[in-house]
CHARMM internal coordinates of N, CA and C (Angstrom, degrees):
IC EDIT
DIST 1 N 1 CA 1.4379
DIST 1 CA 1 C 1.5312
ANGL 1 N 1 CA 1 C 108.81
DIST 1 C 2 N 1.3242
ANGL 1 CA 1 C 2 N 116.67
DIHE 1 N 1 CA 1 C 2 N 123.53
DIST 2 N 2 CA 1.4621
ANGL 1 C 2 N 2 CA 121.77
DIHE 1 CA 1 C 2 N 2 CA -179.80
DIST 2 CA 2 C 1.5212
ANGL 2 N 2 CA 2 C 109.82
DIHE 1 C 2 N 2 CA 2 C -81.23
DIST 2 C 3 N 1.3097
ANGL 2 CA 2 C 3 N 114.51
DIHE 2 N 2 CA 2 C 3 N 142.66
DIST 3 N 3 CA 1.4591
ANGL 2 C 3 N 3 CA 119.04
DIHE 2 CA 2 C 3 N 3 CA 176.45
DIST 3 CA 3 C 1.5169
ANGL 3 N 3 CA 3 C 109.05
DIHE 2 C 3 N 3 CA 3 C -115.50
DIST 3 C 4 N 1.3137
ANGL 3 CA 3 C 4 N 114.95
DIHE 3 N 3 CA 3 C 4 N 141.10
DIST 4 N 4 CA 1.4546
ANGL 3 C 4 N 4 CA 119.93
DIHE 3 CA 3 C 4 N 4 CA 178.05
DIST 4 CA 4 C 1.5233
ANGL 4 N 4 CA 4 C 108.43
DIHE 3 C 4 N 4 CA 4 C -89.22
DIST 4 C 5 N 1.3228
ANGL 4 CA 4 C 5 N 116.35
DIHE 4 N 4 CA 4 C 5 N 136.32
DIST 5 N 5 CA 1.4565
ANGL 4 C 5 N 5 CA 118.65
DIHE 4 CA 4 C 5 N 5 CA 176.16
DIST 5 CA 5 C 1.5262
ANGL 5 N 5 CA 5 C 107.98
DIHE 4 C 5 N 5 CA 5 C -83.81
DIST 5 C 6 N 1.3004
ANGL 5 CA 5 C 6 N 114.86
DIHE 5 N 5 CA 5 C 6 N 130.18
DIST 6 N 6 CA 1.4560
ANGL 5 C 6 N 6 CA 120.46
DIHE 5 CA 5 C 6 N 6 CA -178.27
DIST 6 CA 6 C 1.5259
ANGL 6 N 6 CA 6 C 109.36
DIHE 5 C 6 N 6 CA 6 C -84.73
DIST 6 C 7 N 1.3212
ANGL 6 CA 6 C 7 N 115.59
DIHE 6 N 6 CA 6 C 7 N 132.46
DIST 7 N 7 CA 1.4536
ANGL 6 C 7 N 7 CA 121.55
DIHE 6 CA 6 C 7 N 7 CA 178.60
DIST 7 CA 7 C 1.5223
ANGL 7 N 7 CA 7 C 107.76
DIHE 6 C 7 N 7 CA 7 C -81.75
DIST 7 C 8 N 1.3243
ANGL 7 CA 7 C 8 N 116.00
DIHE 7 N 7 CA 7 C 8 N 130.82
DIST 8 N 8 CA 1.4569
ANGL 7 C 8 N 8 CA 121.62
DIHE 7 CA 7 C 8 N 8 CA 179.12
DIST 8 CA 8 C 1.5145
ANGL 8 N 8 CA 8 C 110.28
DIHE 7 C 8 N 8 CA 8 C -116.50
DIST 8 C 9 N 1.3084
ANGL 8 CA 8 C 9 N 115.88
DIHE 8 N 8 CA 8 C 9 N 169.32
DIST 9 N 9 CA 1.4554
ANGL 8 C 9 N 9 CA 121.60
DIHE 8 CA 8 C 9 N 9 CA 176.04
DIST 9 CA 9 C 1.5167
ANGL 9 N 9 CA 9 C 112.15
DIHE 8 C 9 N 9 CA 9 C 74.93
DIST 9 C 10 N 1.3260
ANGL 9 CA 9 C 10 N 116.08
DIHE 9 N 9 CA 9 C 10 N -160.84
DIST 10 N 10 CA 1.4661
ANGL 9 C 10 N 10 CA 120.72
DIHE 9 CA 9 C 10 N 10 CA -176.10
DIST 10 CA 10 C 1.5273
ANGL 10 N 10 CA 10 C 113.88
DIHE 9 C 10 N 10 CA 10 C -56.30
DIST 10 C 11 N 1.3212
ANGL 10 CA 10 C 11 N 117.09
DIHE 10 N 10 CA 10 C 11 N -34.19
DIST 11 N 11 CA 1.4715
ANGL 10 C 11 N 11 CA 120.46
DIHE 10 CA 10 C 11 N 11 CA -177.81
DIST 11 CA 11 C 1.5227
ANGL 11 N 11 CA 11 C 112.17
DIHE 10 C 11 N 11 CA 11 C -64.39
DIST 11 C 12 N 1.3219
ANGL 11 CA 11 C 12 N 117.62
DIHE 11 N 11 CA 11 C 12 N -19.44
DIST 12 N 12 CA 1.4642
ANGL 11 C 12 N 12 CA 119.65
DIHE 11 CA 11 C 12 N 12 CA 179.04
DIST 12 CA 12 C 1.5351
ANGL 12 N 12 CA 12 C 110.98
DIHE 11 C 12 N 12 CA 12 C -66.50
DIST 12 C 13 N 1.3176
ANGL 12 CA 12 C 13 N 117.46
DIHE 12 N 12 CA 12 C 13 N -18.92
DIST 13 N 13 CA 1.4627
ANGL 12 C 13 N 13 CA 121.95
DIHE 12 CA 12 C 13 N 13 CA 178.43
DIST 13 CA 13 C 1.5354
ANGL 13 N 13 CA 13 C 112.61
DIHE 12 C 13 N 13 CA 13 C -85.64
DIST 13 C 14 N 1.3251
ANGL 13 CA 13 C 14 N 117.84
DIHE 13 N 13 CA 13 C 14 N -15.48
DIST 14 N 14 CA 1.4575
ANGL 13 C 14 N 14 CA 120.88
DIHE 13 CA 13 C 14 N 14 CA -170.97
DIST 14 CA 14 C 1.5273
ANGL 14 N 14 CA 14 C 114.93
DIHE 13 C 14 N 14 CA 14 C -56.83
DIST 14 C 15 N 1.3314
ANGL 14 CA 14 C 15 N 120.13
DIHE 14 N 14 CA 14 C 15 N -45.69
DIST 15 N 15 CA 1.4728
ANGL 14 C 15 N 15 CA 117.93
DIHE 14 CA 14 C 15 N 15 CA 178.84
DIST 15 CA 15 C 1.5303
ANGL 15 N 15 CA 15 C 112.79
DIHE 14 C 15 N 15 CA 15 C -59.32
DIST 15 C 16 N 1.3128
ANGL 15 CA 15 C 16 N 117.05
DIHE 15 N 15 CA 15 C 16 N -40.41
DIST 16 N 16 CA 1.4546
ANGL 15 C 16 N 16 CA 121.24
DIHE 15 CA 15 C 16 N 16 CA 179.03
DIST 16 CA 16 C 1.5299
ANGL 16 N 16 CA 16 C 111.36
DIHE 15 C 16 N 16 CA 16 C -67.44
DIST 16 C 17 N 1.3157
ANGL 16 CA 16 C 17 N 116.67
DIHE 16 N 16 CA 16 C 17 N -39.29
DIST 17 N 17 CA 1.4663
ANGL 16 C 17 N 17 CA 120.96
DIHE 16 CA 16 C 17 N 17 CA 178.85
DIST 17 CA 17 C 1.5272
ANGL 17 N 17 CA 17 C 110.02
DIHE 16 C 17 N 17 CA 17 C -62.70
DIST 17 C 18 N 1.3262
ANGL 17 CA 17 C 18 N 116.68
DIHE 17 N 17 CA 17 C 18 N -46.35
DIST 18 N 18 CA 1.4661
ANGL 17 C 18 N 18 CA 120.19
DIHE 17 CA 17 C 18 N 18 CA -179.88
DIST 18 CA 18 C 1.5230
ANGL 18 N 18 CA 18 C 111.09
DIHE 17 C 18 N 18 CA 18 C -63.42
DIST 18 C 19 N 1.3154
ANGL 18 CA 18 C 19 N 117.05
DIHE 18 N 18 CA 18 C 19 N -40.72
DIST 19 N 19 CA 1.4612
ANGL 18 C 19 N 19 CA 120.98
DIHE 18 CA 18 C 19 N 19 CA -179.82
DIST 19 CA 19 C 1.5291
ANGL 19 N 19 CA 19 C 111.32
DIHE 18 C 19 N 19 CA 19 C -68.46
DIST 19 C 20 N 1.3240
ANGL 19 CA 19 C 20 N 116.87
DIHE 19 N 19 CA 19 C 20 N -43.68
DIST 20 N 20 CA 1.4579
ANGL 19 C 20 N 20 CA 121.56
DIHE 19 CA 19 C 20 N 20 CA -175.98
DIST 20 CA 20 C 1.5173
ANGL 20 N 20 CA 20 C 113.08
DIHE 19 C 20 N 20 CA 20 C -68.95
DIST 20 C 21 N 1.3326
ANGL 20 CA 20 C 21 N 117.16
DIHE 20 N 20 CA 20 C 21 N -42.47
DIST 21 N 21 CA 1.4654
ANGL 20 C 21 N 21 CA 120.61
DIHE 20 CA 20 C 21 N 21 CA -172.61
DIST 21 CA 21 C 1.5252
ANGL 21 N 21 CA 21 C 113.80
DIHE 20 C 21 N 21 CA 21 C -105.33
DIST 21 C 22 N 1.3291
ANGL 21 CA 21 C 22 N 117.33
DIHE 21 N 21 CA 21 C 22 N -5.69
DIST 22 N 22 CA 1.4533
ANGL 21 C 22 N 22 CA 121.29
DIHE 21 CA 21 C 22 N 22 CA 174.66
DIST 22 CA 22 C 1.5124
ANGL 22 N 22 CA 22 C 115.69
DIHE 21 C 22 N 22 CA 22 C 69.06
DIST 22 C 23 N 1.3100
ANGL 22 CA 22 C 23 N 117.11
DIHE 22 N 22 CA 22 C 23 N 19.67
DIST 23 N 23 CA 1.4684
ANGL 22 C 23 N 23 CA 121.44
DIHE 22 CA 22 C 23 N 23 CA 179.09
DIST 23 CA 23 C 1.5211
ANGL 23 N 23 CA 23 C 108.66
DIHE 22 C 23 N 23 CA 23 C -128.42
DIST 23 C 24 N 1.3305
ANGL 23 CA 23 C 24 N 117.53
DIHE 23 N 23 CA 23 C 24 N 145.20
DIST 24 N 24 CA 1.4670
ANGL 23 C 24 N 24 CA 119.75
DIHE 23 CA 23 C 24 N 24 CA 177.62
DIST 24 CA 24 C 1.5278
ANGL 24 N 24 CA 24 C 111.15
DIHE 23 C 24 N 24 CA 24 C -71.56
DIST 24 C 25 N 1.3019
ANGL 24 CA 24 C 25 N 116.40
DIHE 24 N 24 CA 24 C 25 N 159.98
DIST 25 N 25 CA 1.4598
ANGL 24 C 25 N 25 CA 121.72
DIHE 24 CA 24 C 25 N 25 CA -179.48
DIST 25 CA 25 C 1.5275
ANGL 25 N 25 CA 25 C 110.71
DIHE 24 C 25 N 25 CA 25 C -59.15
DIST 25 C 26 N 1.3176
ANGL 25 CA 25 C 26 N 117.88
DIHE 25 N 25 CA 25 C 26 N -34.91
DIST 26 N 26 CA 1.4641
ANGL 25 C 26 N 26 CA 120.62
DIHE 25 CA 25 C 26 N 26 CA 179.26
DIST 26 CA 26 C 1.5376
ANGL 26 N 26 CA 26 C 110.77
DIHE 25 C 26 N 26 CA 26 C -59.70
DIST 26 C 27 N 1.3181
ANGL 26 CA 26 C 27 N 117.58
DIHE 26 N 26 CA 26 C 27 N -32.99
DIST 27 N 27 CA 1.4669
ANGL 26 C 27 N 27 CA 120.96
DIHE 26 CA 26 C 27 N 27 CA 176.21
DIST 27 CA 27 C 1.5292
ANGL 27 N 27 CA 27 C 110.31
DIHE 26 C 27 N 27 CA 27 C -61.27
DIST 27 C 28 N 1.3282
ANGL 27 CA 27 C 28 N 115.60
DIHE 27 N 27 CA 27 C 28 N -48.42
DIST 28 N 28 CA 1.4671
ANGL 27 C 28 N 28 CA 119.95
DIHE 27 CA 27 C 28 N 28 CA -178.19
DIST 28 CA 28 C 1.5202
ANGL 28 N 28 CA 28 C 111.75
DIHE 27 C 28 N 28 CA 28 C -66.47
DIST 28 C 29 N 1.3272
ANGL 28 CA 28 C 29 N 117.30
DIHE 28 N 28 CA 28 C 29 N -35.10
DIST 29 N 29 CA 1.4563
ANGL 28 C 29 N 29 CA 119.63
DIHE 28 CA 28 C 29 N 29 CA 176.86
DIST 29 CA 29 C 1.5365
ANGL 29 N 29 CA 29 C 110.17
DIHE 28 C 29 N 29 CA 29 C -65.44
DIST 29 C 30 N 1.3218
ANGL 29 CA 29 C 30 N 116.79
DIHE 29 N 29 CA 29 C 30 N -35.55
DIST 30 N 30 CA 1.4561
ANGL 29 C 30 N 30 CA 120.98
DIHE 29 CA 29 C 30 N 30 CA 175.89
DIST 30 CA 30 C 1.5212
ANGL 30 N 30 CA 30 C 112.16
DIHE 29 C 30 N 30 CA 30 C -66.27
DIST 30 C 31 N 1.3183
ANGL 30 CA 30 C 31 N 116.64
DIHE 30 N 30 CA 30 C 31 N -41.47
DIST 31 N 31 CA 1.4714
ANGL 30 C 31 N 31 CA 120.87
DIHE 30 CA 30 C 31 N 31 CA 176.91
DIST 31 CA 31 C 1.5262
ANGL 31 N 31 CA 31 C 109.75
DIHE 30 C 31 N 31 CA 31 C -58.88
DIST 31 C 32 N 1.3229
ANGL 31 CA 31 C 32 N 115.80
DIHE 31 N 31 CA 31 C 32 N -45.68
DIST 32 N 32 CA 1.4652
ANGL 31 C 32 N 32 CA 119.84
DIHE 31 CA 31 C 32 N 32 CA -179.62
DIST 32 CA 32 C 1.5244
ANGL 32 N 32 CA 32 C 111.31
DIHE 31 C 32 N 32 CA 32 C -66.56
DIST 32 C 33 N 1.3217
ANGL 32 CA 32 C 33 N 117.76
DIHE 32 N 32 CA 32 C 33 N -38.31
DIST 33 N 33 CA 1.4633
ANGL 32 C 33 N 33 CA 121.63
DIHE 32 CA 32 C 33 N 33 CA 178.57
DIST 33 CA 33 C 1.5242
ANGL 33 N 33 CA 33 C 110.29
DIHE 32 C 33 N 33 CA 33 C -62.12
DIST 33 C 34 N 1.3312
ANGL 33 CA 33 C 34 N 116.60
DIHE 33 N 33 CA 33 C 34 N -43.41
DIST 34 N 34 CA 1.4619
ANGL 33 C 34 N 34 CA 121.42
DIHE 33 CA 33 C 34 N 34 CA -178.63
DIST 34 CA 34 C 1.5304
ANGL 34 N 34 CA 34 C 112.55
DIHE 33 C 34 N 34 CA 34 C -69.47
DIST 34 C 35 N 1.3209
ANGL 34 CA 34 C 35 N 117.21
DIHE 34 N 34 CA 34 C 35 N -20.14
DIST 35 N 35 CA 1.4697
ANGL 34 C 35 N 35 CA 121.21
DIHE 34 CA 34 C 35 N 35 CA -179.18
DIST 35 CA 35 C 1.5229
ANGL 35 N 35 CA 35 C 111.95
DIHE 34 C 35 N 35 CA 35 C -69.32
DIST 35 C 36 N 1.3116
ANGL 35 CA 35 C 36 N 116.91
DIHE 35 N 35 CA 35 C 36 N -17.33
DIST 36 N 36 CA 1.4500
ANGL 35 C 36 N 36 CA 120.66
DIHE 35 CA 35 C 36 N 36 CA 179.94
DIST 36 CA 36 C 1.5189
ANGL 36 N 36 CA 36 C 111.68
DIHE 35 C 36 N 36 CA 36 C 80.68
DIST 36 C 37 N 1.3184
ANGL 36 CA 36 C 37 N 115.50
DIHE 36 N 36 CA 36 C 37 N -178.43
DIST 37 N 37 CA 1.4713
ANGL 36 C 37 N 37 CA 119.26
DIHE 36 CA 36 C 37 N 37 CA -176.52
DIST 37 CA 37 C 1.5284
ANGL 37 N 37 CA 37 C 111.09
DIHE 36 C 37 N 37 CA 37 C -70.08
DIST 37 C 38 N 1.3154
ANGL 37 CA 37 C 38 N 114.90
DIHE 37 N 37 CA 37 C 38 N 113.99
DIST 38 N 38 CA 1.4625
ANGL 37 C 38 N 38 CA 121.86
DIHE 37 CA 37 C 38 N 38 CA 177.63
DIST 38 CA 38 C 1.5172
ANGL 38 N 38 CA 38 C 108.50
DIHE 37 C 38 N 38 CA 38 C -140.82
DIST 38 C 39 N 1.3021
ANGL 38 CA 38 C 39 N 115.05
DIHE 38 N 38 CA 38 C 39 N 163.94
DIST 39 N 39 CA 1.4601
ANGL 38 C 39 N 39 CA 120.63
DIHE 38 CA 38 C 39 N 39 CA 177.12
DIST 39 CA 39 C 1.5226
ANGL 39 N 39 CA 39 C 109.80
DIHE 38 C 39 N 39 CA 39 C -77.62
DIST 39 C 40 N 1.3257
ANGL 39 CA 39 C 40 N 114.74
DIHE 39 N 39 CA 39 C 40 N 163.01
DIST 40 N 40 CA 1.4648
ANGL 39 C 40 N 40 CA 121.98
DIHE 39 CA 39 C 40 N 40 CA -176.59
DIST 40 CA 40 C 1.5291
ANGL 40 N 40 CA 40 C 111.56
DIHE 39 C 40 N 40 CA 40 C -49.86
DIST 40 C 41 N 1.3112
ANGL 40 CA 40 C 41 N 117.32
DIHE 40 N 40 CA 40 C 41 N -56.17
DIST 41 N 41 CA 1.4625
ANGL 40 C 41 N 41 CA 119.57
DIHE 40 CA 40 C 41 N 41 CA -174.98
DIST 41 CA 41 C 1.5219
ANGL 41 N 41 CA 41 C 112.84
DIHE 40 C 41 N 41 CA 41 C -69.55
DIST 41 C 42 N 1.3125
ANGL 41 CA 41 C 42 N 117.74
DIHE 41 N 41 CA 41 C 42 N -25.49
DIST 42 N 42 CA 1.4608
ANGL 41 C 42 N 42 CA 120.00
DIHE 41 CA 41 C 42 N 42 CA 174.31
DIST 42 CA 42 C 1.5235
ANGL 42 N 42 CA 42 C 110.20
DIHE 41 C 42 N 42 CA 42 C -65.90
DIST 42 C 43 N 1.3229
ANGL 42 CA 42 C 43 N 116.11
DIHE 42 N 42 CA 42 C 43 N -40.34
DIST 43 N 43 CA 1.4675
ANGL 42 C 43 N 43 CA 120.29
DIHE 42 CA 42 C 43 N 43 CA 177.79
DIST 43 CA 43 C 1.5255
ANGL 43 N 43 CA 43 C 111.21
DIHE 42 C 43 N 43 CA 43 C -68.44
DIST 43 C 44 N 1.3230
ANGL 43 CA 43 C 44 N 116.99
DIHE 43 N 43 CA 43 C 44 N -40.30
DIST 44 N 44 CA 1.4685
ANGL 43 C 44 N 44 CA 121.03
DIHE 43 CA 43 C 44 N 44 CA 176.89
DIST 44 CA 44 C 1.5292
ANGL 44 N 44 CA 44 C 108.99
DIHE 43 C 44 N 44 CA 44 C -59.21
DIST 44 C 45 N 1.3189
ANGL 44 CA 44 C 45 N 116.65
DIHE 44 N 44 CA 44 C 45 N -48.08
DIST 45 N 45 CA 1.4677
ANGL 44 C 45 N 45 CA 121.25
DIHE 44 CA 44 C 45 N 45 CA -179.78
DIST 45 CA 45 C 1.5215
ANGL 45 N 45 CA 45 C 111.90
DIHE 44 C 45 N 45 CA 45 C -60.70
DIST 45 C 46 N 1.3284
ANGL 45 CA 45 C 46 N 116.79
DIHE 45 N 45 CA 45 C 46 N -38.72
DIST 46 N 46 CA 1.4616
ANGL 45 C 46 N 46 CA 121.09
DIHE 45 CA 45 C 46 N 46 CA 178.23
DIST 46 CA 46 C 1.5275
ANGL 46 N 46 CA 46 C 110.82
DIHE 45 C 46 N 46 CA 46 C -61.05
DIST 46 C 47 N 1.3270
ANGL 46 CA 46 C 47 N 116.90
DIHE 46 N 46 CA 46 C 47 N -48.08
DIST 47 N 47 CA 1.4681
ANGL 46 C 47 N 47 CA 120.44
DIHE 46 CA 46 C 47 N 47 CA -179.92
DIST 47 CA 47 C 1.5258
ANGL 47 N 47 CA 47 C 111.17
DIHE 46 C 47 N 47 CA 47 C -62.66
DIST 47 C 48 N 1.3136
ANGL 47 CA 47 C 48 N 116.60
DIHE 47 N 47 CA 47 C 48 N -40.38
DIST 48 N 48 CA 1.4555
ANGL 47 C 48 N 48 CA 120.75
DIHE 47 CA 47 C 48 N 48 CA -179.31
DIST 48 CA 48 C 1.5305
ANGL 48 N 48 CA 48 C 111.41
DIHE 47 C 48 N 48 CA 48 C -67.67
DIST 48 C 49 N 1.3209
ANGL 48 CA 48 C 49 N 116.59
DIHE 48 N 48 CA 48 C 49 N -47.20
DIST 49 N 49 CA 1.4639
ANGL 48 C 49 N 49 CA 121.21
DIHE 48 CA 48 C 49 N 49 CA -174.11
DIST 49 CA 49 C 1.5228
ANGL 49 N 49 CA 49 C 113.62
DIHE 48 C 49 N 49 CA 49 C -74.68
DIST 49 C 50 N 1.3251
ANGL 49 CA 49 C 50 N 116.72
DIHE 49 N 49 CA 49 C 50 N -41.45
DIST 50 N 50 CA 1.4724
ANGL 49 C 50 N 50 CA 118.74
DIHE 49 CA 49 C 50 N 50 CA -173.16
DIST 50 CA 50 C 1.5253
ANGL 50 N 50 CA 50 C 114.08
DIHE 49 C 50 N 50 CA 50 C -98.13
DIST 50 C 51 N 1.3414
ANGL 50 CA 50 C 51 N 117.10
DIHE 50 N 50 CA 50 C 51 N -16.82
DIST 51 N 51 CA 1.4588
ANGL 50 C 51 N 51 CA 119.13
DIHE 50 CA 50 C 51 N 51 CA -176.66
DIST 51 CA 51 C 1.5275
ANGL 51 N 51 CA 51 C 113.37
DIHE 50 C 51 N 51 CA 51 C -125.31
DIST 51 C 52 N 1.3335
ANGL 51 CA 51 C 52 N 117.11
DIHE 51 N 51 CA 51 C 52 N -1.42
DIST 52 N 52 CA 1.4587
ANGL 51 C 52 N 52 CA 120.92
DIHE 51 CA 51 C 52 N 52 CA 177.35
DIST 52 CA 52 C 1.5216
ANGL 52 N 52 CA 52 C 114.42
DIHE 51 C 52 N 52 CA 52 C 68.50
DIST 52 C 53 N 1.3154
ANGL 52 CA 52 C 53 N 116.89
DIHE 52 N 52 CA 52 C 53 N 23.59
DIST 53 N 53 CA 1.4661
ANGL 52 C 53 N 53 CA 121.09
DIHE 52 CA 52 C 53 N 53 CA -179.97
DIST 53 CA 53 C 1.5276
ANGL 53 N 53 CA 53 C 108.10
DIHE 52 C 53 N 53 CA 53 C -79.84
DIST 53 C 54 N 1.3231
ANGL 53 CA 53 C 54 N 116.78
DIHE 53 N 53 CA 53 C 54 N 136.54
DIST 54 N 54 CA 1.4553
ANGL 53 C 54 N 54 CA 121.04
DIHE 53 CA 53 C 54 N 54 CA 177.87
DIST 54 CA 54 C 1.5114
ANGL 54 N 54 CA 54 C 111.61
DIHE 53 C 54 N 54 CA 54 C -65.84
DIST 54 C 55 N 1.3314
ANGL 54 CA 54 C 55 N 115.68
DIHE 54 N 54 CA 54 C 55 N 159.69
DIST 55 N 55 CA 1.4640
ANGL 54 C 55 N 55 CA 120.54
DIHE 54 CA 54 C 55 N 55 CA -174.74
DIST 55 CA 55 C 1.5324
ANGL 55 N 55 CA 55 C 112.82
DIHE 54 C 55 N 55 CA 55 C -58.44
DIST 55 C 56 N 1.3192
ANGL 55 CA 55 C 56 N 118.12
DIHE 55 N 55 CA 55 C 56 N -48.17
DIST 56 N 56 CA 1.4640
ANGL 55 C 56 N 56 CA 120.78
DIHE 55 CA 55 C 56 N 56 CA -177.92
DIST 56 CA 56 C 1.5190
ANGL 56 N 56 CA 56 C 112.48
DIHE 55 C 56 N 56 CA 56 C -63.19
DIST 56 C 57 N 1.3221
ANGL 56 CA 56 C 57 N 115.99
DIHE 56 N 56 CA 56 C 57 N -42.03
DIST 57 N 57 CA 1.4568
ANGL 56 C 57 N 57 CA 120.02
DIHE 56 CA 56 C 57 N 57 CA 178.64
DIST 57 CA 57 C 1.5285
ANGL 57 N 57 CA 57 C 110.90
DIHE 56 C 57 N 57 CA 57 C -67.44
DIST 57 C 58 N 1.3238
ANGL 57 CA 57 C 58 N 116.67
DIHE 57 N 57 CA 57 C 58 N -42.39
DIST 58 N 58 CA 1.4651
ANGL 57 C 58 N 58 CA 120.18
DIHE 57 CA 57 C 58 N 58 CA 178.74
DIST 58 CA 58 C 1.5294
ANGL 58 N 58 CA 58 C 110.11
DIHE 57 C 58 N 58 CA 58 C -62.55
DIST 58 C 59 N 1.3050
ANGL 58 CA 58 C 59 N 116.73
DIHE 58 N 58 CA 58 C 59 N -43.06
DIST 59 N 59 CA 1.4601
ANGL 58 C 59 N 59 CA 121.13
DIHE 58 CA 58 C 59 N 59 CA 179.89
DIST 59 CA 59 C 1.5259
ANGL 59 N 59 CA 59 C 110.79
DIHE 58 C 59 N 59 CA 59 C -61.88
DIST 59 C 60 N 1.3168
ANGL 59 CA 59 C 60 N 117.42
DIHE 59 N 59 CA 59 C 60 N -42.38
DIST 60 N 60 CA 1.4734
ANGL 59 C 60 N 60 CA 121.18
DIHE 59 CA 59 C 60 N 60 CA 179.07
DIST 60 CA 60 C 1.5256
ANGL 60 N 60 CA 60 C 110.83
DIHE 59 C 60 N 60 CA 60 C -64.64
DIST 60 C 61 N 1.3128
ANGL 60 CA 60 C 61 N 117.11
DIHE 60 N 60 CA 60 C 61 N -43.30
DIST 61 N 61 CA 1.4681
ANGL 60 C 61 N 61 CA 120.10
DIHE 60 CA 60 C 61 N 61 CA 179.01
DIST 61 CA 61 C 1.5313
ANGL 61 N 61 CA 61 C 111.22
DIHE 60 C 61 N 61 CA 61 C -62.16
DIST 61 C 62 N 1.3065
ANGL 61 CA 61 C 62 N 116.50
DIHE 61 N 61 CA 61 C 62 N -45.30
DIST 62 N 62 CA 1.4690
ANGL 61 C 62 N 62 CA 120.16
DIHE 61 CA 61 C 62 N 62 CA -178.55
DIST 62 CA 62 C 1.5317
ANGL 62 N 62 CA 62 C 110.07
DIHE 61 C 62 N 62 CA 62 C -66.57
DIST 62 C 63 N 1.3102
ANGL 62 CA 62 C 63 N 117.56
DIHE 62 N 62 CA 62 C 63 N -42.51
DIST 63 N 63 CA 1.4632
ANGL 62 C 63 N 63 CA 120.33
DIHE 62 CA 62 C 63 N 63 CA 179.33
DIST 63 CA 63 C 1.5319
ANGL 63 N 63 CA 63 C 111.04
DIHE 62 C 63 N 63 CA 63 C -59.43
DIST 63 C 64 N 1.3291
ANGL 63 CA 63 C 64 N 116.68
DIHE 63 N 63 CA 63 C 64 N -44.50
DIST 64 N 64 CA 1.4629
ANGL 63 C 64 N 64 CA 120.43
DIHE 63 CA 63 C 64 N 64 CA 178.61
DIST 64 CA 64 C 1.5289
ANGL 64 N 64 CA 64 C 110.97
DIHE 63 C 64 N 64 CA 64 C -65.99
DIST 64 C 65 N 1.3179
ANGL 64 CA 64 C 65 N 116.21
DIHE 64 N 64 CA 64 C 65 N -40.72
DIST 65 N 65 CA 1.4651
ANGL 64 C 65 N 65 CA 120.98
DIHE 64 CA 64 C 65 N 65 CA 179.71
DIST 65 CA 65 C 1.5274
ANGL 65 N 65 CA 65 C 110.73
DIHE 64 C 65 N 65 CA 65 C -62.30
DIST 65 C 66 N 1.3172
ANGL 65 CA 65 C 66 N 117.12
DIHE 65 N 65 CA 65 C 66 N -49.50
DIST 66 N 66 CA 1.4593
ANGL 65 C 66 N 66 CA 120.70
DIHE 65 CA 65 C 66 N 66 CA -177.46
DIST 66 CA 66 C 1.5224
ANGL 66 N 66 CA 66 C 112.25
DIHE 65 C 66 N 66 CA 66 C -69.17
DIST 66 C 67 N 1.3159
ANGL 66 CA 66 C 67 N 117.82
DIHE 66 N 66 CA 66 C 67 N -28.07
DIST 67 N 67 CA 1.4611
ANGL 66 C 67 N 67 CA 120.94
DIHE 66 CA 66 C 67 N 67 CA 178.85
DIST 67 CA 67 C 1.5289
ANGL 67 N 67 CA 67 C 111.58
DIHE 66 C 67 N 67 CA 67 C -67.96
DIST 67 C 68 N 1.3280
ANGL 67 CA 67 C 68 N 117.07
DIHE 67 N 67 CA 67 C 68 N -24.94
DIST 68 N 68 CA 1.4635
ANGL 67 C 68 N 68 CA 121.44
DIHE 67 CA 67 C 68 N 68 CA -179.58
DIST 68 CA 68 C 1.5122
ANGL 68 N 68 CA 68 C 112.95
DIHE 67 C 68 N 68 CA 68 C -85.48
DIST 68 C 69 N 1.3140
ANGL 68 CA 68 C 69 N 117.47
DIHE 68 N 68 CA 68 C 69 N -8.23
DIST 69 N 69 CA 1.4715
ANGL 68 C 69 N 69 CA 121.40
DIHE 68 CA 68 C 69 N 69 CA -178.63
DIST 69 CA 69 C 1.4913
ANGL 69 N 69 CA 69 C 110.78
DIHE 68 C 69 N 69 CA 69 C -83.40
END
COOR INIT
IC SEED 1 N 1 CA 1 C
IC BUILD
Protein backbone atom coordinates (compact mmCIF):
# COMPACT_ATOMS: atom_id res chain seq x y z
CA UNK A 1 0.00 0.00 0.00
CA UNK A 2 1.50 3.33 -1.10
CA UNK A 3 1.40 6.26 1.25
CA UNK A 4 1.30 9.86 0.19
CA UNK A 5 3.70 12.21 1.92
CA UNK A 6 1.86 15.18 3.31
CA UNK A 7 3.33 18.59 2.53
CA UNK A 8 3.74 20.75 5.62
CA UNK A 9 4.63 24.37 6.23
CA UNK A 10 4.27 27.20 3.73
CA UNK A 11 4.37 24.84 0.73
CA UNK A 12 1.08 23.31 1.86
CA UNK A 13 -0.58 26.53 0.64
CA UNK A 14 0.94 26.38 -2.85
CA UNK A 15 -1.83 24.44 -4.65
CA UNK A 16 -4.45 26.84 -3.29
CA UNK A 17 -2.34 29.88 -4.19
CA UNK A 18 -1.91 28.68 -7.78
CA UNK A 19 -5.61 27.90 -8.11
CA UNK A 20 -6.79 31.16 -6.52
CA UNK A 21 -4.49 33.59 -8.35
CA UNK A 22 -3.87 31.68 -11.58
CA UNK A 23 -0.10 32.03 -11.45
CA UNK A 24 2.55 29.40 -10.69
CA UNK A 25 4.62 29.67 -7.52
CA UNK A 26 7.69 30.52 -9.61
CA UNK A 27 5.88 33.72 -10.68
CA UNK A 28 5.41 34.79 -7.06
CA UNK A 29 9.00 33.96 -6.20
CA UNK A 30 10.06 36.22 -9.07
CA UNK A 31 7.85 39.04 -7.79
CA UNK A 32 9.46 38.73 -4.38
CA UNK A 33 12.97 38.58 -5.88
CA UNK A 34 12.34 41.78 -7.85
CA UNK A 35 11.09 43.55 -4.70
CA UNK A 36 14.65 43.67 -3.41
CA UNK A 37 15.82 43.22 0.15
CA UNK A 38 12.88 43.83 2.47
CA UNK A 39 11.65 42.48 5.76
CA UNK A 40 9.08 39.70 5.95
CA UNK A 41 6.07 41.90 6.65
CA UNK A 42 7.12 44.45 4.05
CA UNK A 43 7.01 41.69 1.44
CA UNK A 44 3.65 40.45 2.74
CA UNK A 45 2.26 43.99 2.48
CA UNK A 46 3.61 44.33 -1.06
CA UNK A 47 1.85 41.16 -2.22
CA UNK A 48 -1.38 42.20 -0.54
CA UNK A 49 -1.40 45.80 -1.77
CA UNK A 50 -0.12 45.41 -5.32
CA UNK A 51 -1.30 41.91 -6.23
CA UNK A 52 -4.42 41.38 -4.11
CA UNK A 53 -3.00 38.30 -2.41
CA UNK A 54 -4.68 37.38 0.87
CA UNK A 55 -2.72 37.65 4.10
CA UNK A 56 -2.29 33.90 4.70
CA UNK A 57 -1.22 33.21 1.14
CA UNK A 58 1.16 36.18 1.11
CA UNK A 59 2.67 35.07 4.41
CA UNK A 60 3.22 31.53 3.09
CA UNK A 61 4.86 32.80 -0.10
CA UNK A 62 7.19 35.12 1.79
CA UNK A 63 8.10 32.46 4.35
CA UNK A 64 9.01 30.01 1.58
CA UNK A 65 10.92 32.70 -0.31
CA UNK A 66 12.97 33.79 2.70
CA UNK A 67 13.68 30.20 3.72
CA UNK A 68 15.48 29.66 0.40
CA UNK A 69 17.80 32.63 0.92
